[in-house]
C-alpha positions in Angstrom: -17.8 5.5 -35.4 -18.2 6.1 -39.2 -15.9 8.4 -39.6 -13.3 6.0 -37.8 -14.1 2.8 -40.2 -14.2 5.4 -43.0 -10.3 6.8 -42.7 -9.5 2.7 -40.8 -11.4 0.9 -43.4 -9.3 -1.5 -44.3 -7.8 -1.8 -40.9 -11.0 -2.5 -39.3 -11.9 -5.1 -41.9 -9.0 -6.7 -41.4 -9.4 -7.1 -37.8 -13.1 -8.0 -37.6 -12.3 -10.5 -40.5 -9.4 -11.8 -38.1 -11.7 -12.0 -35.2 -14.2 -13.7 -37.2 -11.9 -16.5 -38.1 -11.2 -16.6 -34.4 -14.6 -17.7 -33.5 -14.4 -21.4 -34.3 -11.0 -21.7 -32.1 -12.8 -19.7 -29.1 -16.1 -21.7 -29.6 -13.7 -24.8 -29.4 -12.2 -23.9 -26.5 -14.8 -22.7 -24.8 -15.6 -26.0 -22.1 -12.1 -25.3 -21.5 -11.0 -23.6 -17.8 -7.5 -23.7 -16.5 -6.8 -24.6 -13.1 -7.0 -21.4 -10.9 -3.5 -21.3 -8.7 -3.7 -18.6 -5.4 -1.5 -15.4 -7.3 0.4 -14.7 -3.6 3.4 -16.7 -1.7 1.3 -17.1 1.1 -2.3 -18.4 1.6 -3.7 -17.4 4.6 -6.0 -19.9 6.8 -9.5 -19.5 6.2 -9.7 -19.2 9.8 -7.7 -16.3 10.4 -10.4 -15.0 8.0 -13.3 -15.8 9.4 -12.4 -14.8 13.0 -12.0 -11.4 11.3 -15.5 -11.2 10.1 -16.6 -12.8 13.3 -15.3 -10.3 15.4 -16.6 -7.4 13.5 -20.2 -9.0 13.4 -19.8 -8.5 17.0 -19.8 -4.6 16.6 -22.5 -4.4 14.0 -25.7 -3.4 15.4 -29.3 -4.6 15.2 -30.5 -4.7 11.2 -27.1 -3.3 10.6 -25.1 -4.0 6.8 -21.2 -4.0 6.0 -21.1 -3.6 2.7 -17.0 -3.8 0.9 -16.7 -3.0 -2.3 -13.8 -4.7 -4.7 -11.5 -2.3 -6.1 -12.0 -1.6 -10.2 -9.8 -2.2 -12.4 -8.0 0.9 -14.1 -6.9 2.1 -17.4 -3.2 2.8 -18.1 -3.9 3.8 -22.1 -5.9 2.2 -24.6 -7.0 -0.7 -23.7 -4.1 -1.8 -21.1 -4.8 -1.9 -17.4 -2.7 -1.4 -14.7 -1.4 -4.4 -12.5 -4.7 -4.8 -10.2 -4.4 -4.6 -6.4 -7.3 -5.4 -4.2 -9.0 -3.0 -2.0 -7.3 -3.5 1.2 -10.8 -3.7 3.1 -12.0 -6.4 1.3 -8.8 -8.3 1.1 -8.4 -7.8 5.2 -11.8 -9.7 5.4 -11.5 -12.4 2.8 -8.7 -12.8 0.8 -10.1 -12.5 -2.2 -8.3 -11.1 -5.0 -10.6 -10.9 -7.9 -12.3 -7.2 -9.0 -16.1 -6.6 -9.3 -16.6 -8.4 -6.0 -18.3 -7.6 -3.2 -19.3 -8.9 0.2 -21.7 -8.1 2.8 -21.7 -8.5 6.5 -25.2 -8.8 7.7 -25.8 -8.9 11.6 -29.2 -10.3 11.2 -28.0 -13.1 8.7 -28.9 -13.4 5.0 -30.6 -16.6 3.8 -29.0 -18.6 1.2 -30.8 -21.8 0.3 -31.1 -23.3 3.7 -28.9 -22.0 5.4 -28.5 -18.4 7.3 -25.3 -16.8 7.0 -23.5 -13.7 8.4 -20.8 -13.7 5.8 -21.6 -13.5 2.1 -19.6 -12.6 -1.2 -20.7 -12.0 -4.6 -17.8 -12.8 -7.3 -17.9 -13.1 -11.2 -18.5 -16.9 -12.6 -15.6 -18.2 -14.3 -15.2 -17.2 -17.7 -13.7 -19.7 -20.3 -14.2 -17.5 -23.0 -12.0 -14.5 -20.9 -10.1 -17.0 -18.9 -8.6 -17.9 -22.2 -6.9 -14.6 -22.6 -6.5 -13.4 -19.3 -6.0 -16.8 -17.5 -7.4 -18.7 -14.2 -9.8 -16.4 -12.2 -11.2 -17.3 -8.7 -15.1 -17.8 -8.8 -17.8 -18.7 -6.0 -16.0 -22.5 -5.9 -12.8 -21.4 -5.5 -13.3 -18.6 -3.1 -15.1 -21.0 -0.7 -12.9 -24.2 -1.3 -9.6 -21.8 -0.4 -11.0 -19.1 1.8 -13.9 -21.0 3.6 -16.7 -18.1 2.7 -20.0 -18.6 1.5 -20.0 -17.0 -1.8 -22.3 -16.8 -4.6 -21.9 -15.3 -8.4 -22.1 -11.7 -8.4 -25.0 -11.8 -10.9 -26.9 -12.9 -8.2 -26.1 -9.3 -5.8 -28.9 -7.0 -7.0 -31.9 -8.8 -6.4 -30.7 -10.3 -2.9 -29.7 -7.0 -1.4 -32.5 -5.0 -2.5 -34.2 -7.7 -0.3 -31.9 -7.5 2.8 -32.1 -3.6 2.2 -35.8 -3.6 2.8 -35.0 -4.7 6.0 -31.8 -2.6 7.2 -32.0 0.2 9.1 -28.1 0.8 8.5 -25.8 0.5 5.8 -22.1 1.2 5.9 -19.9 1.3 2.7 -16.4 0.7 2.0 -14.7 0.5 -0.9 -16.4 2.9 -3.2 -14.5 4.0 -6.3 -13.4 7.6 -6.4 -15.5 9.3 -4.0 -15.2 12.5 -5.8 -14.8 13.3 -9.6 -14.3 16.7 -11.3 -16.4 16.6 -14.9 -13.5 17.1 -17.4 -15.8 20.0 -19.7 -18.0 21.8 -16.5 -15.7 21.2 -13.8 -18.6 20.5 -12.0 -18.1 18.1 -9.2 -19.2 14.7 -9.4 -20.1 12.8 -5.7 -20.2 8.9 -6.2 -20.7 8.8 -3.0 -23.9 11.8 -2.9 -25.3 9.6 -6.0 -25.3 6.3 -4.0 -26.4 7.7 -0.9 -29.7 9.9 -2.8 -30.6 6.2 -5.2 -30.8 4.4 -1.2 -32.6 7.5 0.2 -35.4 7.1 -2.4 -35.6 3.4 -1.8 -35.4 3.0 1.2 -36.5 5.7 3.5 -36.1 4.4 6.3 -32.0 3.4 5.5 -29.0 5.5 6.9 -26.1 4.8 4.7 -23.0 5.9 6.6 -19.4 5.9 4.9 -16.7 3.9 7.1 -16.7 1.9 9.6 -14.6 2.8 12.9 -14.2 -0.9 14.7 -13.1 -2.0 11.2 -10.4 0.9 10.9 -9.1 -0.2 14.8 -8.8 -4.0 14.2 -6.9 -3.5 11.0 -5.2 -1.1 13.0 -4.2 -3.5 15.6 -2.3 -6.6 13.9 -2.7 -9.7 14.6 -0.2 -12.6 14.4 -0.8 -13.7 11.0 -0.4 -10.1 9.4 2.9 -9.6 11.7 4.5 -13.0 9.9 3.5 -11.4 6.6 5.2 -7.9 7.6 8.3 -9.9 8.9 8.6 -11.2 5.1 8.0 -8.4 3.5 10.8 -6.5 5.9 13.0 -8.8 5.4 12.7 -9.1 1.2 13.4 -5.2 1.7 16.4 -5.2 3.8 18.1 -8.4 2.2 17.2 -6.4 -1.3 19.1 -3.2 0.0 22.2 -4.7 1.4 22.8 -6.8 -2.1 22.2 -3.4 -4.1 24.7 -1.8 -1.4 27.2 -4.6 -2.6 26.8 -3.4 -6.7 26.1 0.7 -6.3 28.6 2.6 -7.8 29.4 6.1 -8.8 28.4 6.6 -12.6 25.4 4.5 -12.1 22.2 6.6 -12.3 19.3 6.6 -10.2 17.2 4.6 -12.3 19.9 1.5 -12.7 19.9 1.2 -8.8 15.6 1.2 -8.7 15.9 -1.6 -11.8 18.8 -3.6 -9.5 16.7 -3.3 -6.0 13.1 -4.2 -7.2 14.6 -7.0 -9.5 16.1 -8.1 -6.0 12.7 -8.3 -4.3 11.4 -9.9 -6.6 14.0 -12.4 -6.7 13.1 -13.0 -3.2 9.3 -13.4 -3.5 7.9 -10.0 -3.3 4.6 -10.1 -5.6 5.1 -6.5 -6.5 7.2 -3.0 -4.9 4.4 -1.6 -1.8 4.7 1.7 -3.6 6.7 3.5 -6.1 10.1 3.4 -5.3 12.3 6.4 -4.1 16.3 6.3 -5.3 17.4 10.2 -5.1 21.0 10.9 -5.2 22.9 14.3 -4.2 19.9 17.4 -4.0 17.1 15.3 -5.3 17.5 13.6 -1.8 15.7 16.8 -0.8 12.6 16.4 -2.8 10.4 13.9 -0.5 8.7 11.8 -3.0 11.4 12.2 -5.9 11.0 9.3 -8.5 12.1 10.7 -11.8 15.5 9.0 -11.5 17.3 10.8 -14.1 20.3 11.2 -12.4 23.9 9.9 -12.8 24.8 9.1 -9.4 28.2 11.2 -8.9 31.3 10.4 -6.9 30.5 11.9 -3.4 26.5 11.8 -3.6 24.8 10.6 -1.0 21.4 8.6 -2.5 18.3 8.0 -0.2 16.2 4.9 -1.1 13.0 4.7 0.2 11.3 1.2 -0.6 9.4 -1.3 0.2 8.3 -5.2 -0.8 4.7 -6.1 -1.4 4.4 -9.5 0.0 0.8 -11.4 0.2 -0.9 -8.0 0.4 1.3 -6.4 2.9 3.5 -3.4 3.1 7.2 -2.7 4.2 8.5 0.8 4.3 12.4 1.3 5.2 14.4 4.2 3.6 18.4 4.6 4.2 20.6 6.7 2.8 24.3 5.6 1.5 27.2 7.4 0.5 27.7 6.1 -2.9 31.6 6.6 -3.1 31.3 4.1 0.3 32.4 6.5 3.0 30.1 9.8 4.8 32.1 13.2 3.7 32.0 14.9 7.3 29.1 17.5 6.6 27.3 14.4 5.3 28.2 11.8 8.5 27.5 15.1 10.8 23.9 15.0 9.5 23.7 11.5 9.5 24.3 11.5 13.3 22.0 14.1 14.1 19.3 12.0 12.1 20.2 8.7 13.6 20.3 10.4 17.0 16.5 11.9 16.4 15.4 8.3 15.4 16.9 6.8 18.4 15.1 9.2 20.4 11.9 8.9 18.7 12.0 4.8 18.7 12.9 5.5 22.6 9.4 7.2 23.1 7.4 4.4 21.1 5.7 1.9 23.6 1.7 1.9 24.4 -0.3 4.1 26.3 1.7 7.2 25.1 0.6 9.9 22.5 1.0 9.0 18.8 2.5 12.2 18.2 4.6 11.7 21.0 7.6 10.1 18.9 7.8 12.9 16.1 7.6 15.5 18.9 10.7 13.9 20.5 12.8 13.6 16.8 12.0 17.2 16.6 13.1 18.3 19.7 16.6 16.4 18.9 16.9 18.4 15.0 15.7 21.4 16.4 18.8 21.5 19.2 21.2 20.0 16.8 20.6 22.2 14.0 20.5 24.9 15.6 24.3 24.0 17.3 25.2 23.9 13.8 24.2 27.0 12.9 22.0 26.0 10.0 18.8 26.9 12.1 19.0 30.7 13.6 16.4 32.1 15.7 14.2 33.5 13.0 14.2 30.0 11.2 11.5 26.9 11.9 13.1 23.4 11.8 10.4 22.4 9.7 12.2 24.2 6.6 14.2 21.3 7.1 12.0 18.2 8.2 8.4 19.1 6.8 7.1 15.8 7.3 5.5 13.3 10.0 7.6 10.8 12.0 5.3 8.3 11.9 2.3 6.5 9.9 0.4 3.0 10.3 1.6 0.3 8.5 0.4 -2.7 7.2 -2.0 -3.9 3.9 -1.2 0.1 2.9 2.3 2.0 3.2 0.1 4.6 5.0 -2.6 2.3 6.3 -5.4 3.4 8.3 -5.9 3.2 12.3 -6.4 5.7 14.6 -3.8 8.9 16.0 -4.6 9.5 19.4 -2.6 7.0 21.3 -0.1 3.9 20.7 -1.4 0.9 21.7 -0.4 -2.9 21.7 -0.5 -4.4 18.1 0.2 -1.1 16.4 2.9 -1.1 13.5 4.7 2.3 12.8 7.1 3.7 10.8 9.5 6.0 12.5 11.4 8.3 9.8 13.2 11.6 10.9 15.0 13.3 8.0 17.1 16.1 7.3 16.7 18.1 4.2 18.6 20.9 3.3 17.7 22.6 -0.1 19.9 24.4 -2.2 19.4 27.7 -1.5 19.0 27.5 1.9 19.5 30.2 4.7 22.7 28.6 6.2 25.8 28.0 5.1 26.3 26.4 1.3 28.8 23.0 2.7 25.5 21.5 4.0 23.3 22.3 0.7 22.1 19.5 -1.7 22.5 16.8 1.9 19.2 15.4 2.1 18.8 12.3 4.7 16.3 10.1 6.1 16.3 6.7 8.1 13.4 5.1 8.4 12.4 1.7 9.6 9.3 -0.3 11.3 8.5 -0.6 15.1 6.2 -2.8 16.5 4.7 -1.4 19.7 4.5 -4.6 22.1 2.7 -5.0 25.5 5.5 -3.4 27.5 7.2 -1.2 24.8 8.6 -1.7 21.2 10.5 -4.6 18.7 12.0 -3.1 15.7 10.8 -5.2 12.5 13.7 -3.8 10.9 16.6 -3.8 13.2 18.5 -6.4 11.0 19.2 -4.1 8.4 22.2 -1.8 9.3 21.9 1.9 10.1 24.4 2.7 12.0 27.0 5.2 9.6 30.2 2.5 10.1 27.7 -0.4 9.4 26.7 1.0 6.2 30.4 1.8 5.4 31.7 -1.6 5.7 28.6 -3.3 3.6 29.5 -0.5 0.6 32.9 -2.0 0.9 32.5 -5.4 0.3 33.4 -7.1 -2.7 34.6 -3.8 -4.1 38.3 -3.6 -5.5 
């Protein structure tokens, strides 16, 4: 620090002077707290969160405690933070958007003043000085008023937890920060989970600490009515934004141009953020599965693969469409596009309750393998994974790759169906197929009797895509 002050002394003194000069102003305003407004477009009824917690409490054994930790704030660089996104476990059970929050669910109950509660949140108290810089924050009072959960100041957590753990046999931990870190100098692994477990073992020898809680995984996998409403809205926003982009996309634009236009349309329609980094991949870049560079200028005749999703009230959409920038598919592009579409139709037809989770993938692979062999792209020594290296489905919800079992499809599951064909340049096939990458991704809700395509309003047939691309074009 001394050397830093020596090198930048005049700046340090100047900065310190400005800070000291501002102290009277800060002190004068320290009693003013800006009014708090919930930061998301939709506020679920407190009854929804209460019902989820009650259902989970029924799965907690006697003398058991579930502890859920909020996501950390992460530095981007210097003193600039990335936009904050709450841990999905805590979000699902409370709707609380604040960092440094902890939730306890207790099968035995926790004594809070004159009542015994089974769910208790600890939230930092509101701080006028911090809110002067960062805006209004939710405190314990706001959490109780808006979300219907008993809440105490975060400062009360440590002492109360020690009392609770003394009479607890099993502790389930969720939301721990990065479980395993590799120290930068020594290269040694550092396990946060191991450190916490050892600390607990020393102080509470009777306690068994477990990471995760399977009943909560199953609960999150089977989407309730409130979640389906939010997912439908996230998907509708995404579809509307995609179709607006198709009216604007032209050869000569860059991948980044399309990304900026798309994300602007998402936000204009009510998304608070993107659910994941938007993929806009033109030409051979579409053969890179998670391509995000965005540098390519889109040439006439290129296919453009767009994998995107709105985040709405914390819930993620995940849609992929592949479009011909010139307005029409070439013969080779259309042939492969129809093969991917056939594979997707076959996979969607396999989506029904009671079947293996892997069945839609197996159906998609069967179509792709058969059709690519017919075209000569696959020969007897080739493996279809060279051209289709990823799974067909994953759960979708609060996380774009949401939690959930992968044994059997059950009513309430929301999954993606996203087959693709990617023929990188230099592949062992005729050169006319090189550089073509196609993925079509939709969202499917498993119902009691079959499946509902939540993204059915977004065109995916080649003639529909071409028709939309020609709207408003000269």
